[in-house]
ZAMARGU-4260 file (C-alpha; in steps of 0.2 Angstrom, whole numbers, plus 5000, padded with zeros to 4 digits):
<rodrens>
0) 5000/5000/5000 | 5008/5017/4995 | 5008/5032/5006 | 4993/5040/4997 | 4982/5025/5000
5) 4987/5025/5018 | 4984/5043/5021 | 4966/5041/5013 | 4963/5026/5025 | 4969/5035/5040
10) 4959/5051/5036 | 4943/5041/5034 | 4946/5035/5052 | 4945/5053/5058 | 4926/5050/5058
15) 4928/5039/5073 | 4935/5052/5084 | 4924/5066/5077 | 4911/5057/5088 | 4922/5062/5103
20) 4922/5080/5098 | 4940/5079/5091 | 4944/5092/5078 | 4955/5088/5062 | 4970/5097/5070
25) 4968/5086/5086 | 4966/5071/5076 | 4983/5074/5067 | 4991/5077/5084 | 4984/5060/5090
30) 4990/5051/5075 | 5007/5059/5078 | 5008/5050/5095 | 5002/5034/5088 | 5012/5034/5072
35) 5028/5038/5082 | 5026/5023/5093 | 5022/5012/5078 | 5037/5019/5068 | 5049/5015/5083
40) 5043/4997/5083 | 5046/4996/5064 | 5063/5003/5067 | 5068/4990/5079 | 5085/4997/5084
45) 5076/5013/5090 | 5062/5006/5100 | 5074/5001/5114 | 5075/5019/5119 | 5057/5018/5125
50) 5053/5012/5143 | 5048/4994/5144 | 5029/4992/5144 | 5026/5007/5135 | 5030/5001/5117
55) 5019/4998/5102 | 5017/4980/5105 | 5011/4983/5123 | 4998/4995/5117 | 4992/4983/5104
60) 4990/4969/5116 | 4981/4979/5130 | 4962/4977/5130 | 4948/4990/5132 | 4950/5002/5147
65) 4967/4996/5151 | 4973/5001/5133 | 4967/5019/5136 | 4975/5019/5153 | 4991/5013/5146
70) 4991/5025/5132 | 4988/5040/5144 | 5002/5034/5155 | 5014/5032/5140 | 5010/5050/5134
75) 5014/5057/5152 | 5030/5047/5154 | 5037/5051/5136 | 5033/5069/5139 | 5039/5071/5157
80) 5047/5088/5155 | 5046/5100/5169 | 5060/5111/5165 | 5069/5116/5149 | 5088/5119/5149
85) 5101/5121/5136 | 5104/5109/5121 | 5110/5093/5127 | 5105/5095/5145 | 5093/5085/5155
90) 5075/5090/5151 | 5068/5082/5167 | 5070/5089/5184 | 5075/5077/5197 | 5061/5072/5210
95) 5061/5082/5226 | 5063/5076/5243 | 5048/5065/5248 | 5043/5061/5230 | 5033/5045/5227
100) 5040/5030/5219 | 5030/5033/5204 | 5037/5050/5202 | 5055/5043/5204 | 5052/5029/5192
105) 5045/5042/5179 | 5060/5052/5181 | 5072/5037/5179 | 5063/5032/5163 | 5061/5050/5156
110) 5079/5055/5159 | 5085/5041/5147 | 5074/5046/5133 | 5081/5054/5117 | 5079/5073/5118
115) 5068/5073/5102 | 5056/5060/5110 | 5053/5071/5125 | 5050/5086/5114 | 5038/5078/5103
120) 5028/5072/5118 | 5030/5087/5129 | 5014/5090/5139 | 5006/5077/5128 | 4988/5071/5132
125) 4975/5062/5123 | 4959/5068/5116 | 4951/5051/5115 | 4938/5047/5128 | 4931/5030/5122
130) 4942/5015/5124 | 4934/5007/5108 | 4939/5022/5098 | 4957/5020/5103 | 4956/5001/5099
135) 4950/5005/5082 | 4964/5017/5078 | 4978/5006/5085 | 4971/4991/5076 | 4970/5000/5059
140) 4987/5007/5061 | 4995/4990/5066 | 4987/4981/5051 | 4992/4993/5038 | 5006/4988/5026
145) 5019/5002/5029 | 5033/4999/5018 | 5037/4997/4999 | 5051/4986/4994 | 5062/5001/4991
150) 5060/5014/5005 | 5053/5019/5021 | 5036/5028/5018 | 5034/5036/5035 | 5040/5053/5029
155) 5029/5054/5014 | 5014/5047/5024 | 5016/5061/5037 | 5017/5075/5025 | 5002/5068/5016
160) 4992/5069/5033 | 4998/5087/5036 | 4992/5092/5018 | 4976/5083/5021 | 4973/5092/5037
165) 4977/5109/5028 | 4964/5105/5015 | 4951/5101/5027 | 4954/5115/5040 | 4957/5131/5030
170) 4958/5142/5046 | 4967/5129/5056 | 4983/5120/5049 | 4982/5130/5033 | 4988/5145/5042
175) 5006/5137/5042 | 5005/5125/5028 | 5013/5130/5012 | 5007/5121/4996 | 5020/5107/4992
180) 5020/5111/4974 | 5026/5129/4978 | 5039/5123/4990 | 5046/5111/4977 | 5047/5125/4964
185) 5056/5137/4975 | 5069/5124/4981 | 5072/5118/4964 | 5076/5136/4958 | 5086/5141/4974
190) 5097/5125/4972 | 5102/5122/4990 | 5120/5115/4991 | 5130/5104/5003 | 5139/5113/5017
195) 5126/5128/5016 | 5117/5133/5032 | 5098/5133/5027 | 5086/5143/5038 | 5067/5145/5039
200) 5063/5157/5053 | 5045/5153/5052 | 5047/5134/5050 | 5029/5128/5052 | 5028/5110/5049
205) 5045/5110/5041 | 5041/5109/5023 | 5055/5120/5016 | 5068/5112/5027 | 5063/5094/5022
210) 5062/5099/5003 | 5079/5107/5004 | 5086/5091/5012 | 5077/5080/4999 | 5085/5091/4985
215) 5103/5089/4992 | 5101/5070/4994 | 5095/5068/4977 | 5110/5077/4970 | 5123/5068/4982
220) 5117/5050/4981 | 5109/5052/4998 | 5125/5060/5005 | 5136/5045/5000 | 5145/5057/4987
225) 5150/5068/5001 | 5165/5067/5013 | 5163/5061/5030 | 5165/5079/5037 | 5152/5085/5024
230) 5140/5071/5029 | 5141/5076/5047 | 5138/5094/5043 | 5122/5089/5033 | 5115/5078/5046
235) 5118/5089/5062 | 5121/5107/5057 | 5114/5111/5040 | 5096/5115/5044 | 5090/5128/5057
240) 5073/5136/5061 | 5061/5143/5073 | 5042/5140/5077 | 5032/5150/5089 | 5017/5138/5091
245) 5020/5123/5103 | 5007/5112/5094 | 5015/5116/5077 | 5032/5113/5084 | 5027/5095/5089
250) 5021/5092/5071 | 5038/5100/5064 | 5049/5089/5075 | 5039/5073/5070 | 5041/5078/5052
255) 5060/5081/5054 | 5062/5065/5063 | 5053/5054/5050 | 5064/5062/5037 | 5080/5058/5047
260) 5084/5077/5050 | 5092/5082/5066 | 5082/5095/5075 | 5095/5101/5087 | 5095/5118/5078
265) 5076/5120/5077 | 5068/5128/5092 | 5052/5134/5100 | 5052/5153/5100 | 5047/5170/5093
270) 5059/5175/5079 | 5055/5193/5082 | 5061/5192/5100 | 5079/5191/5106 | 5077/5172/5104
275) 5077/5175/5085 | 5095/5181/5086 | 5101/5163/5091 | 5096/5157/5073 | 5113/5165/5067
280) 5118/5168/5049 | 5112/5158/5034 | 5118/5154/5016 | 5100/5151/5011 | 5083/5156/5018
285) 5067/5148/5012 | 5052/5154/5021 | 5033/5159/5021 | 5032/5171/5036 | 5015/5173/5045
290) 5004/5187/5039 | 4993/5199/5049 | 4994/5208/5066 | 5008/5201/5078 | 5000/5209/5093
295) 5015/5221/5096 | 5031/5227/5088 | 5047/5216/5088 | 5056/5216/5104 | 5073/5213/5096
300) 5084/5228/5096 | 5092/5224/5079 | 5077/5226/5068 | 5079/5245/5067 | 5069/5248/5051
305) 5053/5239/5057 | 5055/5242/5075 | 5038/5250/5077 | 5028/5238/5065 | 5015/5228/5074
310) 5012/5215/5059 | 5023/5200/5056 | 5028/5201/5038 | 5039/5217/5037 | 5050/5212/5053
315) 5052/5194/5046 | 5058/5201/5030 | 5070/5212/5039 | 5076/5197/5049 | 5080/5188/5033
320) 5090/5202/5026 | 5100/5204/5041 | 5105/5186/5044 | 5109/5182/5026 | 5128/5180/5023
325) 5136/5191/5009 | 5131/5181/4994 | 5118/5172/5003 | 5101/5170/4994 | 5083/5169/4999
330) 5065/5165/4993 | 5052/5174/5004 | 5033/5172/5002 | 5025/5189/5006 | 5008/5197/5005
335) 5005/5211/4992 | 5006/5225/5005 | 5025/5222/5008 | 5027/5228/4990 | 5017/5244/4991
340) 5015/5250/5010 | 5021/5267/5014 | 5031/5272/5029 | 5041/5258/5036 | 5036/5247/5021
345) 5044/5259/5009 | 5060/5260/5021 | 5061/5241/5021 | 5060/5240/5002 | 5074/5253/5000
350) 5084/5242/5012 | 5081/5227/5002 | 5086/5235/4986 | 5101/5243/4994 | 5108/5228/5004
355) 5102/5215/4991 | 5100/5211/4973 | 5081/5210/4972 | 5082/5201/4955 | 5065/5193/4954
360) 5047/5194/4960 | 5034/5181/4957 | 5016/5186/4958 | 5007/5171/4964 | 4989/5166/4960
365) 4975/5169/4972 | 4967/5155/4981 | 4983/5144/4983 | 4984/5146/5002 | 4972/5136/5012
370) 4970/5149/5026 | 4974/5166/5017 | 4965/5173/5003 | 4977/5187/5004 | 4987/5190/4987
375) 5005/5184/4989 | 5021/5185/4980 | 5039/5178/4981 | 5054/5189/4983 | 5070/5181/4976
380) 5085/5190/4982 | 5104/5189/4985 | 5113/5198/4999 | 5127/5210/4992 | 5144/5212/4999
385) 5140/5230/5003 | 5124/5239/5009 | 5121/5251/4995 | 5115/5250/4977 | 5114/5231/4975
390) 5098/5230/4965 | 5100/5236/4947 | 5084/5229/4940 | 5070/5218/4946 | 5061/5206/4935
395) 5043/5202/4938 | 5033/5187/4933 | 5014/5188/4934 | 5007/5171/4938 | 4991/5179/4945
400) 4982/5188/4930 | 4972/5177/4918 | 4974/5161/4928 | 4962/5147/4932 | 4951/5147/4947
405) 4961/5139/4961 | 4953/5132/4976 | 4948/5115/4983 | 4941/5109/4966 | 4955/5116/4955
410) 4973/5113/4963 | 4989/5122/4959 | 5001/5110/4950 | 5019/5110/4944 | 5013/5113/4927
415) 5007/5130/4931 | 5025/5135/4935 | 5033/5129/4919 | 5033/5146/4911 | 5040/5155/4926
420) 5054/5141/4928 | 5059/5143/4910 | 5060/5162/4912 | 5069/5162/4928 | 5083/5151/4920
425) 5096/5138/4928 | 5105/5150/4939 | 5099/5152/4957 | 5102/5170/4957 | 5093/5174/4940
430) 5108/5177/4930 | 5102/5166/4915 | 5084/5172/4914 | 5074/5173/4898 | 5070/5190/4888
435) 5057/5203/4892 | 5041/5197/4885 | 5033/5214/4883 | 5016/5221/4889 | 5007/5206/4882
440) 5018/5193/4891 | 5020/5188/4909 | 5039/5192/4911 | 5045/5210/4912 | 5060/5219/4917
445) 5060/5235/4928 | 5076/5245/4931 | 5080/5252/4948 | 5076/5269/4941 | 5059/5263/4935
450) 5055/5258/4953 | 5061/5274/4960 | 5050/5284/4948 | 5035/5274/4955 | 5040/5279/4973
455) 5048/5262/4976 | 5032/5254/4974 | 5035/5236/4968 | 5017/5231/4966 | 5018/5232/4947
460) 5006/5224/4935 | 5002/5226/4917 | 4990/5211/4913 | 4972/5213/4916 | 4968/5206/4934
465) 4956/5192/4933 | 4955/5189/4951 | 4937/5196/4953 | 4931/5185/4938 | 4939/5170/4945
470) 4931/5172/4962 | 4914/5173/4953 | 4917/5156/4947 | 4921/5148/4964 | 4909/5134/4969
475) 4914/5126/4985 | 4908/5136/5001 | 4925/5134/5008 | 4933/5143/4993 | 4920/5157/4994
480) 4923/5159/5012 | 4942/5159/5010 | 4940/5173/4996 | 4930/5184/5008 | 4942/5181/5022
485) 4956/5186/5010 | 4948/5202/5006 | 4945/5206/5024 | 4963/5202/5029 | 4970/5212/5014
490) 4959/5227/5021 | 4966/5224/5038 | 4984/5225/5032 | 4981/5241/5023 | 4972/5248/5039
495) 4987/5243/5050 | 4999/5251/5038 | 4990/5267/5038 | 4989/5267/5057 | 5007/5264/5059
500) 5011/5278/5046 | 5000/5290/5055 | 5007/5285/5072 | 5025/5288/5065 | 5020/5305/5059
505) 5013/5310/5076 | 5028/5304/5085 | 5039/5315/5073 | 5028/5330/5076 | 5028/5327/5095
510) 5047/5326/5095 | 5049/5342/5084 | 5037/5351/5096 | 5047/5347/5111
</rodrens>
């Protein structure tokens, strides 16, 4: 049975837990726990790290209520984390004086667990209330044919579940799930290389990091073509990232583990806080930062251009610019307002074009993100060796105008990107691009002087926008709701930008008066 068939079968079992009031998001979390235990059993060499009596076979053999009680106890033990220390330190505090035997045994078991196991099960609890529902899931998972003759399918399976969750919960998992087809296109164009530090400061479920690792493995015979030193770097130091939502981090860690990627440099934290400084410099950044209000300005002291901005997207872009090494490159997904917002937005665009060669912008179709109907773009840039005059011209590919109606019924595929990939060329920094296609084509060149004449507004389009007509053709209620939500979010972004600009002008006026 291939990964897609397994995903479909497991997803159908979600109806079992829906009777318990379990959401799709909670169901994926529940599957994370169960699949991890099953995976450890399939990989016999690793199951020995789990406490005796709390392994997959024990769960399969237990009956009725005792199965549910064992499952709950297993989650508590595997996630017995009462304090977080530095990397490599113990994650479980020793029991205090007078602690019970049960507490002492829990500590003895948990302190021996691999760090990633403890992080995946940190504060874990089950949403299952009926023993029979747990029995149904465990039996189904145990009976599935997990492996093909060629390779372990766990990673593909888990990614399939995450994508299914995003498709079903547009306002849930969709908020951090970037479509796989877009990820693969960006990774292929950026061409990640061995020995490069690859970063995603808004890691989500790890799609970009995993795709970059997959690309490098495909071009190095699964790392076998690399030296021992290079292999060690790829396995333990190449990938870093940060995720601010604990529940999402759990999915991220599980995804990395199933793809044999070390998570030592992937942390829980807010990239826009001082914790974000620990990410360090990067050769390549691939990211889709969150959109919308952040609940406050960045607390980091090194994001000077966007220091007063209370939305996510602008400060995240500044972070990317600052941590890129000279010559480093990035592909960053951003909403339209990053291209046209005045005030801090304009200041950030000038910083980008001074510090970097912003050589390409891809205008993405509407409706491709599950949670956001906001119009989006991809910025392709290369950090310069100086901080002035690095952008000479910016090429824009319009993949938004005159496109099909994307949504649940019409999915974005790699074929839709063929024209852009051909125009972009084989060089990751856009040095082998195709010629300007003129006003009737999708691919245009704008000099730095052209952009300056437009007030450094990069929201440039020349083809007739068909978004409104496309929305008229939407059929699925979820797609219609997403489109409405997108318009509301876009309006909110513009209101926030105006508010921040007015506040900035008032602050300047007040300072001048004093």
